N, C-alpha and C positions, 0 to 999 in steps of 0.2 A: 636584175632578178637574181643573178648568180650571187651577188653580194648578200642579198637578203637570205638566200639559202644557207650561205656560210654562217651568217649571224644566227639564224634559227638553229642550225646544227650545233653551233658553239653553245647557245643557250641550253639546248637539250642535253648536251654532254655535261654541262655544268650542273644542271638539275639532277641528272642521273648520278653523278659523282657525289652530290650532296646527300641524296637519298641513301646511297650506299654507305656514306660516312655516318649518317644518322642511325642506320641499321646496326653498324658496328658498335657505335656508342651505346645504343639501347641494349645490345646483346651483352656488352660488358657490364652495363648497369644491372641487368638481370642477374648476372653472376654475383654482383656485390649485394644485391637485395636478398638473394636466397641464402638461407642458413644451411650449410652443409654439415653432414656427419662425416667422419673420416673415411668410412668405407665407400661413401658416394664419390669421393674425389677420384679414387682409382677407377671406379666403374665409368665415370664420365670421361676420364682420360682415354680409356680403352675404346669408348664409343665415339670419341671425337667431339663430344660436347664441350670438353675443357682442353686447354693446351698450356704448355709451358709459357709463363709470362702472364697468364690470367690471374686476376685478383679474386679471392674468394673469402667469404665470411664463414667461419667454421667454429662449431662449438665442441668442446672436449675437456678432458681432465689433463692438466699439465703435470709433467714430471721432469725434474732435473736428472733423475736416475734413468738411464736408458738400457734396454736389453739387447741391442743389436750391434754393439762393438764386438768384433771378433778377436778374442784374446789370443787365439792361435796365431793371428797376424801381428798382434802387439808384442807378444813374447813367445819365444821358442820354448814353450813349457810343456804343452800337452800334445800328444798325438791326436789324430782325428777319430779315434774309436768312438762309437756311439755312447759308450758308458760314461764318457766325460762331457756329454753335451748338455749338462745342466745350464740353465740360463744365468749368466753373470751380469746382473744389473750394476751399473757404475755411473758415478757422477765425475765428469772430467773437467779440467780447466779448458780455457779457450784455445783454439788453434788458429794462428794468424788473425787474432782478434775476433774470431767467430766462435760462439758457443753452440753447443748442440744439446737439445732437450727432446722430449717425446710428447706427442699428443695422443690421448687415448679416448675411447668412448666415454660419454658423460658419467656412466654408472660404474666405470672400471675403478677398482681399488688395489690393483696389483701391477707393479712396474714391470714384472716379467711376463705380462700378457703379450701374445703375438699380434694383437690388433692395435697397431701403433704406427704413427707417421713421424719421421724426424722433423724437428723444428730447428731452424737456424736463425740466430739473432746476434747482434753486435753488442759491444760492451756499453753502448749508450741506450740500449733498448729498454723500454718500460717493463718488459717481461722479467727483467732481473729483480724487479721489486716484488714479484709474486713468488709463491712457494709451491713445492711439490704437493700434489693433492688438491690444488685449487682447480675449480671448474671455471674456464675462461671463454669469452667470446673474442675470437681473434680475426683480424683482417690480415690476410697473408697473400703472398705471391707464390704460385707453383713454380718450382725450379728443380733442376737436376741437382743431385748431391754434389756439393763443392769438391773440387779436386783434393783439398786438404783432408777431407774425410773419406774420400772414395775408397782408399785402400784399407780403411779400418772398419768400414761398415759391412756387416754380413747382409746380403740381399734377403729381404724378408717379403713373403708373398703379399703382405698388406701394403707395402709401398714400392712394389715393382710391377710395372705393366709390360706386357709383351708387345713390343712395337711390330715385330715380325718374327717368324719362326727362328728360335735359337738366339734371339736378340732381346734381352730383358733390360729395361731402363729403370734404375732406382730413382725415386724422386723424393722431394721433401717440400717443406713450406718455409718461406722466409717471412718472419714476423714483421708486420708493418704497424699494426695498432692493437692495443689490448684493452679489454674491459672485463672486470670481475663479473662472474655469473653465479658462483656458489662455492661451497667448500665441502670436501669429504670429511668424515670423522675418523677415517682410518685409511692408511695407504701403506702397502707392504713392498719392501725391497729385499734383495738378497745381499747380506753383508759377508765379506770374504777378504782373504789375504793370501797371497802366494809368495813363496820364497825358496831358498835353497841352502844347503849345507856344503861347506868346502873346507877341508875334506869331509867326507861323510862315511858313516858306518857301512861296511860291506859284508854281505853274506859270505861266510866261509865256504870254500869249495869242498864238497864232500867226495866220497869215492865214486858217486854217480850223479848224474844231472838230476836235480830236484826242482820243484816249482819255485822255491825261493831264489834259485840262481837264474831263472828264466827272465829274459827281457820283457816278457808279457805280464809278469807278476806285479801286483801292487798290494799295499797294505793300507788298511783303513779301520776306523772305529767311530762309533757314535761317542760323543764326549759330553753330552748333557741330555740324559744321564749317560755316564760312562759305561760302555759295553766292553768289558774286559773278558778275555784278552783281545788284543788287536787281531783282525781277521786278514787272511790272505785271499786275494781275488786274482782273476786273470783278465787281461785286456783283449785277448783274442775272442772274437765273436764265435769262432768254431768251438771254443770250450763249452759254450752254453748248449751245444748240441750233443755233448757227451752224456753218458749216464751219470746219475746223481752221485756226487761226492762232496766233501767239505768245500773244496775250492769252487765248484760249480754253484753250490748253494749260497756260499758267501757272495759270489759275483751277482747272483740274482737278487740277493738281499740288498746289495749296494745300489743296484738299479732302482730299487723301490725306496731307498732311504730318503730321497728327496721328497717323496710324498708323505713321509712320516713327520716332516717339519722339525727334525732334530738336528742340532749342530753336529758336524763330524770333522775329522781330520783324515786326510788321505796322503799317502806317499806314492804318487803315480809312477815314479821311478825310484825303486828302493836303493838307498834312502837319501838320494840326492835332492829331490824336489819334494815340496810339501804344500798343501793347501789346507787352510782352516775355513770352513764354510758354515755360515749361520743363516739358513733360509727363512723366508717369511717374517722378516723383522718389521714391525709396525713403527714407522718413523714418528707417529703421533703419540706413541707410548714411551715416555722418557725412561721408565724403569726397564722396559724391554730393550731399548737401545743400549742403555748402560750395561745390562747383563751380557748382551751379545758382544759388545766391544770389550768387556772384561774377559770373556772367554777367549777371544782372539788375542788380546794383549798378554794374558797369562800364558797362553800357548807358546808364544815366541820368547817371553821373558823367563819362563821356568819349565813348563811342562814338556817341551820337546827334549830338553836336557834330561829331565826326570825319567822319561819313558825308556831311555837307553841304559838306565842304571838300576833297573828293577830286578835283574836276574833272569827275566823272561827272554832277553836277547843275548844269551850266552853263545849263540851260534854266529855272532857277528864279530868282525874284526873292527875294534873301536879305535879311531885315531886319538892321539894324545890330546889334541886341542882342535877346535873347529871354529869357523866363522859362519854366523847365520846372517844371511842377506834377505831382506824383504824386497821382492821385485816389484810388487804392485799391491795397492790397497784399493778397495772398491770405491772409496770416497777420496778423490784427489784434492778436495778443498779443505776438509777437516780430517787430519790424520789421526788414526787410532792411537798411535804410539805417543802422540803429544798430549793426550788427554789425561787428566787426573782421575783414576778409577780405583775403586776398592776391589782388590783381587782376592781378599781373604775368604770370601764366600764361594769362590770357584775351586772345585776339588782338583787334586793332583791326578795325573794319569798313572795311577798305581792300582793294584788289585784291591777292590773294595773290601775284600775279606782280610786284608793285611792288618795285623795288630802288632804294635811294638813289643818286643820281648826284652825286659830289663836284664835277663840273665844270658844275653846273647854272647858275652865274652866267656862265660862259664861253659856254654855249649861248644865254643870253638876249642877250648882246652880239652873238653871231654872227647872231642873228635880225634885227638892225638896230636894236634899242632902245638909245639912247644913255644916257638917264638910268636906269641900272639901279637905283640906290638909290630913286628916285621910283617906279619900277615895282614894286619889292618892297613899299614902303610902301602903295601903292595896293592891291596884292593882299591885304595884311594887313587893310586897312580893309574889304575886301569879304568877309572871312571871316565865317562864321556863328559868333556868340558867344552862349553862354548865361551871362548875368551873374547869374542868381539861380535857386535851386532851392527850391521849396516842397514839403515832404514831408508828406503827410497820412496 
């Protein structure tokens, strides 16, 4: 009798384990059958319906350009003041043979949207055959952000869930299978480039401390159309609380400049660092892409040098020669500097009211200067010259 009880108990245990196994399989199958939207994945992770390692079918718009790489971590370029928190979308090369893209809502047409989940895929993945702006049906595995990307990715509320108080876990999706679903007719990214000058023009010290000498000051201008002269702003948030003046107004205008969708240049640290930023570039509009790239390329090939030789910056100590280095371009796979672009239609960074005076030598003589040739040579020696460009 005892033996039969053992046998029956053994059979019962086996049946129970089989039922539990079938339940687990069916639950996984339910995940595979359901088509998720990206916002539902976070919700179900937080509720416990989904877990790391689960496979999900998800629909969304794919982008190789991602908005969540933290450039403050990539480059020691900008301080963390809020005025520089414009979204920097970028397309990067693989890290340790793993690529990173972004998956957005199906109707999303902007790569700088906050509603996005990181996608991770390898160099033999089918998703490499697809393009930014495509709507895809993806079979993915939920996973934690890989270590190789963990220090580069800024935690975004759309792909971070709170495991417990003060413990946020960023997650992403590892691509397993891909099927085309549709195609957007427009998709916008932010094109940009950052670099530095060494040595760089320095504001002359006056008899008293002025805004131009302050570490919190920065210089900027819209460059298409050109908003001359360049404006002075302040990085200190306390400055915005002061009564209205030119610097306060300029700073507020800069905060709104991103909404204007106009390209701009900024020297966040006068005049060592610079950025040229062309927001809202539609990658499906070839003419728009060429124009934005031409603006950026002419800026580093000609216009940065031109702006220091206009007479407006007489309060600067100009180095005899300088090296311009490009630290980072928004697209790491197709470099702007390597493209053949027509720069003739892009205006110089000079006063739009300037007109050439053919009698300029006569005017020099009339001013009482006798050695005109020596004067001209001296002015040429004082010009700001970029003798070398290092493109990274």
